[in-house]
BAMAR-75413 format. One record per residue (C-alpha): residue number from 1; residue in one letter; x, y, z. Coordinates in steps of 0.1 Angstrom, whole numbers. Each point is the difference from the previous one (the first is absolute). Example, Ala and Ser with C-alpha at 12.3 -4.5 7.8 and 13.67 -1.06 7.14 Angstrom:
# BAMAR-75413
     n   res      px      py      pz
     1     A     123     -45      78
     2     S      14      34      -7
This chain:
# BAMAR-75413
     n   res      px      py      pz
     1     M       3     419      66
     2     S      -2     -34     -15
     3     E      25      -9     -25
     4     N     -26     -16     -22
     5     P     -34      19       6
     6     P     -32     -20      -6
     7     S      -9      22     -31
     8     M      33     -10     -19
     9     H      -8     -28     -22
    10     S      23     -29      -7
    11     V      12     -12     -33
    12     L      20     -32      -6
    13     I      24      -1     -29
    14     V       9     -34     -14
    15     D      28       5     -25
    16     D      35     -14      -4
    17     E      14      32     -15
    18     V      16      23      28
    19     Q      -4      30     -23
    20     I     -36      -5      -6
    21     R      -6      -5      37
    22     R      21      32       9
    23     L     -19      20     -26
    24     L     -35     -11      13
    25     R      11       5      35
    26     V       9      36      -6
    27     A     -32       8     -19
    28     L     -23     -19      25
    29     E      16      14      32
    30     A      -2      36     -15
    31     N     -38      -7      -2
    32     G      -4     -11      36
    33     C       2     -38      -5
    34     R      17     -25      21
    35     V      21     -21     -20
    36     L       8     -39       4
    37     E      23     -17     -25
    38     A       8     -37     -10
    39     A      24     -11     -28
    40     N     -16     -33      -8
    41     G     -34     -17       1
    42     A       5     -21      30
    43     D       8      30      21
    44     G     -26      21     -16
    45     L     -28     -25      13
    46     A      16      -2      34
    47     E      -1      38       1
    48     A     -35       2     -12
    49     A     -11     -27      28
    50     Q      20      17      29
    51     R      -4      38      -8
    52     N     -35       2     -18
    53     P       8      27     -24
    54     E     -29      20     -17
    55     V      14      -3     -34
    56     I      26     -22     -19
    57     I      22       9     -29
    58     L      11     -32     -16
    59     D      25      -8     -27
    60     L      -5     -31     -20
    61     G      36     -10      -8
    62     L      11     -10      36
    63     P      27     -24       6
    64     G     -13     -34      14
    65     M     -36       4       3
    66     D     -14      20     -28
    67     G     -26      29       3
    68     L     -29     -21     -14
    69     T       7     -26      26
    70     V       2      26      26
    71     L     -35      13     -11
    72     K     -16     -34       1
    73     R      13      -7      35
    74     L      -8      35      13
    75     R     -36      -3     -12
    76     E      -6     -33      19
    77     W      -2      22      31
    78     S       1      37      -8
    79     R     -20      26     -19
    80     V      28      28       3
    81     P       1      19     -31
    82     V      28      -9     -23
    83     L      17      22     -27
    84     V      24     -18     -23
    85     L      29      18     -12
    86     S      17     -19     -27
    87     V      23       4     -30
    88     Q     -23     -26     -17
    89     E     -24      19     -22
    90     G     -16     -27     -21
    91     E     -39      -3       2
    92     T       5     -36      10
    93     D      20      10      30
    94     K     -25      26      11
    95     V     -30     -24      -4
    96     A      19     -27      21
    97     A       7      23      27
    98     L     -34      16       1
    99     D     -16     -35      -1
   100     N      22     -13      29
   101     G     -11      29      24
   102     A      17      33     -11
   103     D     -20      30       3
   104     D      19      23     -23
   105     Y      32      -4     -24
   106     M      27      24     -10
   107     T      30      -4     -20
   108     K      34      12       6
   109     P      13      28      -5
   110     F     -29      18      18
   111     S     -11      32       9
   112     T       0       5      39
   113     V     -27      25      -2
   114     E     -22     -25     -18
   115     L       8     -28      24
   116     L      -8      20      29
   117     A     -33       9     -15
   118     R      -8     -37      -8
   119     L       9     -10      37
   120     R     -25      27      13
   121     V     -26     -17     -21
   122     L       9     -35      12
   123     R      -4      12      36
   124     R     -33      16      -6
   125     H     -14     -30     -15
   126     A      16     -25      25
   127     Q     -22     -25      17
   128     P       6      -8      36
   129     E      21     -30       9
   130     A     -20     -28       6
   131     T      26     -27      14
   132     Q      31       4      21
   133     A      31     -18     -13
   134     V      -1     -24      30
   135     F     -32     -17      12
   136     H      -2     -18      34
   137     C     -29     -20      13
   138     G       6     -23      31
   139     H      31     -21      -7
   140     L       1       9     -38
   141     E      21      27     -14
   142     V       1       6     -37
   143     D      26      24     -15
   144     L     -16      11     -34
   145     A      30      18     -12
   146     D      24     -27       8
   147     R     -25     -28      -8
   148     R      10     -16      34
   149     V     -25     -19      21
   150     T       7     -11      36
   151     I     -18     -19      26
   152     K      10       9      37
   153     G      32      14     -16
   154     Q       9     -31     -21
   155     E      -1       5     -38
   156     V     -25     -22     -19
   157     K      10      -9     -35
   158     L     -32       4     -25
   159     T      -1      -8     -36
   160     P      -6      30     -23
   161     T     -37     -11      -4
   162     E      -5      -3      37
   163     Y      16      35       6
   164     S     -20      16     -27
   165     M     -33     -14      17
   166     L      13      11      34
   167     R       9      35     -13
   168     L     -35       6     -13
   169     L     -16     -11      34
   170     V      24      24      18
   171     V      -6      31     -19
   172     N     -37      -7       6
   173     A       5     -12      36
   174     G     -35       0      19
   175     K     -19      -1     -34
   176     V     -15     -30     -18
   177     V      18      -6     -34
   178     T     -22     -20     -22
   179     H      11     -32     -18
   180     R      -2      17     -34
   181     Q      22      31      12
   182     I      27     -25      14
   183     L      -1     -22     -32
   184     K       1      30     -23
   185     D      28      19      19
   186     V      23     -32       6
   187     W      -7     -22     -30
   188     G     -14      23     -26
   189     P     -34       9     -14
   190     V      -5     -34     -18
   191     Y       1     -17      35
   192     G     -31      16      15
   193     E     -19     -32       5
   194     Q      28     -23      12
   195     T      -9       1      37
   196     H      18     -34       7
   197     Y      33      19      -4
   198     L     -10      21      29
   199     R      -7     -28      23
   200     V      33     -16      -8
   201     Y      21      30       6
   202     M     -19      11      30
   203     A       7     -33      16
   204     H      36       5      -8
   205     L      -1      36      16
   206     R     -17     -14      31
   207     E      24     -27       4
   208     K      30      26       0
   209     L     -16      28      20
   210     E     -28     -13      23
   211     E       9     -15      35
   212     D     -28     -25      -7
   213     P      -8      -2     -37
   214     A     -33     -17       7
   215     R     -12      29      22
   216     P      14      29     -17
   217     V       0      35      18
   218     L      18      22     -26
   219     L     -12     -14     -35
   220     L     -38      -2       4
   221     T     -24     -16     -26
   222     E     -32      21      -8
   223     P     -22     -30     -14
   224     G     -10       2     -35
   225     I      17      37      -4
   226     G      36      -2       5
   227     Y      28       4      27
   228     R       9      27      26
   229     L      33       6      18
   230     V     -10      14      35
   231     G      11      37       4
   232     E      12      -6      37
   233     I      -1     -27      27
């Protein structure tokens, strides 16, 4: 018999309190869950990328990288359901968590019965994952969880704007992303018509990622529409 049968769903707990992790593990395992743990945000993102949990329980008050930052980073590449479990009970904290990608919010202390019920709801409503944490195409590799870009194994340094533009193309690999979509996602809604920004930054990306920037094979132009990152070569 397999140690982790396919029907057993996995839950990642990201919380720096050992007692909370222990309490959650007991309750979750008693209900047939496979439990993963991380004590800080960086480890939580790494676990999410490597282990693909079906649900994440996330504390906001984490050491180092706080929970809101974890949410923002996670939502760059994953739609995994996230239940925030926090001592912060103010309306502002809840709104910030939900606006940054949380699917539900509970405060400590909490009822394990209610928490398990909410996790069941999140699993029922979960959307299938659209993007893997690591994207490969030809000599290009983009680790979305670690924000690391390499060409033939050598790391390439991108500016925050260059990375944001590349990330959008990666999560839509094989599809045309319009000029307006890129401008709104990377620069904001008021920049919807500033297409000259795109030409400049696309030129920068091609200089760093293409073997021959004048004859790109990865980052393609769809004239009058937008850009497309090829899905495979």
